[in-house]
C-alpha positions in Angstrom: 58.2 269.5 41.7 60.7 266.9 40.7 58.4 264.0 42.2 55.6 265.4 40.1 57.8 265.4 36.9 59.0 262.0 37.6 55.3 260.6 38.1 54.3 262.4 34.8 57.2 260.8 33.0 56.2 257.4 34.2 52.6 258.0 33.3 53.6 259.1 29.8 55.7 256.0 29.2 52.9 253.7 30.4 50.5 255.5 28.1 52.8 255.1 25.1 53.1 251.5 25.9 49.3 250.9 25.8 49.0 253.2 22.8 51.5 251.0 21.0 49.7 247.9 21.9 46.5 249.4 20.7 48.1 250.4 17.3 49.4 246.9 16.9 46.0 245.4 17.6 44.5 247.7 15.0 47.1 246.7 12.3 46.2 242.9 13.0 42.5 243.3 12.8 41.8 246.4 10.6 44.2 247.3 7.9 42.8 251.0 8.0 44.9 252.3 10.9 43.2 255.7 11.8 39.7 254.8 10.1 37.7 252.1 8.9 37.2 249.9 5.8 34.0 250.8 3.8 31.8 247.7 3.1 30.8 249.4 -0.2 34.2 250.4 -1.7 36.4 248.1 0.4 38.7 251.2 0.8 39.7 253.1 3.9 37.6 256.0 5.2 39.8 258.1 7.4 39.1 259.9 10.6 39.4 263.7 10.3 43.0 264.7 10.4 44.4 261.4 8.7 44.9 260.5 5.1 46.7 257.9 3.0 45.6 254.6 1.6 45.5 253.0 5.0 44.9 256.3 7.0 48.4 256.0 8.2 49.3 259.7 7.6 48.8 262.5 9.9 47.5 265.5 7.9 49.3 268.7 8.8 46.3 271.1 8.9 48.7 274.0 9.5 50.6 273.4 6.3 47.5 272.5 4.4 45.7 275.8 5.2 48.1 278.5 6.3 45.1 280.8 7.2 43.4 278.2 9.4 44.0 280.2 12.5 43.8 283.6 10.9 46.6 285.7 12.1 47.3 283.3 15.1 49.9 280.6 15.3 48.9 277.2 14.3 50.3 274.1 16.0 50.0 270.6 14.3 48.7 267.8 16.6 48.4 264.0 15.9 45.1 264.0 13.8 44.2 267.7 14.8 45.5 271.3 15.2 45.4 273.9 17.8 45.4 277.7 17.4 47.3 279.7 20.0 44.8 282.5 20.7 45.7 285.8 22.4 44.0 286.8 25.7 41.1 288.4 23.7 40.2 285.5 21.5 38.9 281.9 22.1 37.4 279.1 20.0 39.0 276.3 17.8 40.3 279.0 15.4 40.4 282.0 17.8 37.3 283.2 16.1 35.4 284.2 19.2 36.1 287.6 21.0 36.0 287.0 24.6 34.8 290.5 25.4 32.9 291.5 22.2 29.4 291.1 23.8 30.3 292.2 27.3 31.6 295.8 26.6 28.7 298.3 26.2 29.1 302.0 25.7 
């Protein structure tokens, strides 16, 4: 188990290194960090989950909409969010009942 943890830590460090390199390349070639520059407006068009003048800000979807996951816990992720569903629910927002169409009386 310790070996697997060590391997995972090394892989994470390597992936962070390459992510940092990609981010630096983006900054050099495109001033819109998490998006692209519109040819029409010459302004950044951000990817979903990002905002700011240069799309440099991660939007906290959980804070922006406290009901985004209904009654379930929301976890902010980089450029996204995740709802922590219970055993009986599934889907991006825990909106699907796993057993609702399988139980017949």
